[in-house]
C-alpha positions as CSV (number, residue, x, y, z in Angstrom):
1,M,0.0,0.0,0.0
2,E,2.8,2.4,0.8
3,K,4.5,1.7,-2.5
4,R,1.3,2.7,-4.3
5,K,1.1,6.0,-2.4
6,L,4.7,6.8,-3.2
7,K,4.1,6.1,-6.9
8,K,1.0,8.3,-6.9
9,K,3.0,11.2,-5.2
10,L,5.8,10.8,-7.7
11,L,3.4,10.9,-10.6
12,F,1.6,13.9,-9.2
13,F,5.0,15.7,-8.9
14,C,5.7,14.7,-12.5
15,F,2.3,16.1,-13.5
16,I,3.2,19.4,-11.8
17,A,6.6,19.5,-13.5
18,N,5.0,18.9,-16.9
19,L,2.6,21.8,-16.3
20,F,5.5,24.0,-15.3
21,M,7.3,23.1,-18.6
22,I,4.2,23.9,-20.6
23,A,4.0,27.2,-18.8
24,I,7.6,28.0,-19.6
25,Y,7.1,27.3,-23.3
26,L,3.9,29.3,-23.4
27,S,5.7,32.2,-21.8
28,V,8.4,31.9,-24.5
29,I,5.7,32.1,-27.2
30,I,4.2,35.2,-25.5
31,A,7.6,36.7,-25.1
32,A,8.4,36.1,-28.8
33,F,5.1,37.7,-29.7
34,F,5.9,40.9,-27.7
35,K,9.6,40.8,-28.7
36,F,11.1,40.3,-25.2
37,Q,14.4,39.1,-26.4
38,K,16.2,39.2,-23.0
39,Y,13.6,36.8,-21.6
40,I,13.9,34.4,-24.5
41,D,17.7,34.6,-24.2
42,Y,17.4,33.8,-20.4
43,I,15.1,30.8,-21.0
44,F,17.2,29.3,-23.8
45,F,20.8,30.3,-23.1
46,D,21.2,30.7,-19.4
47,V,23.1,27.7,-18.0
48,E,21.3,27.5,-14.7
49,F,17.9,27.6,-16.3
50,A,18.9,25.0,-18.9
51,N,19.9,22.7,-16.0
52,I,16.5,23.2,-14.4
53,R,14.7,22.5,-17.7
54,M,16.8,19.3,-18.2
55,F,15.9,18.2,-14.6
56,L,12.2,18.8,-15.2
57,T,12.4,17.0,-18.5
58,I,13.2,13.8,-16.6
59,F,9.9,14.0,-14.8
60,V,8.0,14.8,-18.0
61,F,9.5,11.7,-19.5
62,I,8.5,9.6,-16.4
63,L,4.9,10.8,-16.7
64,W,4.8,10.0,-20.4
65,I,6.1,6.5,-19.9
66,N,3.6,5.9,-17.2
67,N,0.8,7.2,-19.4
68,L,1.9,4.8,-22.2
69,I,1.9,1.9,-19.8
70,V,-1.5,2.7,-18.6
71,W,-2.8,3.2,-22.2
72,S,-1.5,-0.2,-23.2
73,K,-3.2,-1.9,-20.2
74,R,-6.5,0.0,-19.9
75,D,-7.3,2.3,-22.8
76,K,-6.5,0.8,-26.3
77,N,-7.9,3.9,-28.1
78,L,-5.6,4.3,-31.0
79,G,-6.3,8.0,-31.5
80,R,-5.3,8.8,-27.9
81,F,-2.2,6.8,-28.4
82,F,-1.1,8.8,-31.4
83,I,-1.8,12.1,-29.6
84,L,0.1,10.8,-26.5
85,F,3.0,9.5,-28.6
86,F,3.5,12.5,-30.8
87,F,2.6,15.3,-28.4
88,I,4.7,14.0,-25.4
89,G,4.8,17.0,-23.1
90,I,1.6,18.6,-24.3
91,Y,-1.0,15.9,-24.0
92,S,0.6,13.9,-21.1
93,P,-0.9,16.0,-18.2
94,F,-4.4,15.9,-19.8
95,Y,-4.1,12.1,-20.2
96,F,-3.0,11.8,-16.6
97,I,-6.1,13.6,-15.5
98,K,-8.1,11.1,-17.6
99,I,-6.3,8.3,-15.9
100,L,-7.1,9.6,-12.4
101,K,-10.7,10.3,-13.4
102,N,-11.3,6.8,-14.7
103,K,-9.3,5.2,-11.8
104,W,-7.0,3.3,-14.2
105,Q,-4.0,3.7,-11.9
């Protein structure tokens, strides 16, 4: 039972990390639209922030792998698989909400 709680907490942290990554890239799109070049340079070329993004990417990848495993065991909808497979960091948090809602975990 404790192992299941730990896994759920880890996946929830991965979910939050994925949402944070989406927020970062949405802010870059907005910054590009308003021509905030210093912000874009900070996001893409600052070494410390690049390390943070690489660290968060690990958790995005963990959530994506978990979602693929759950899809293969419970869902079997081919359309959702293609969306999940090709839009890794974008669709993963929404699919994770679907997993929680349907109690597939």
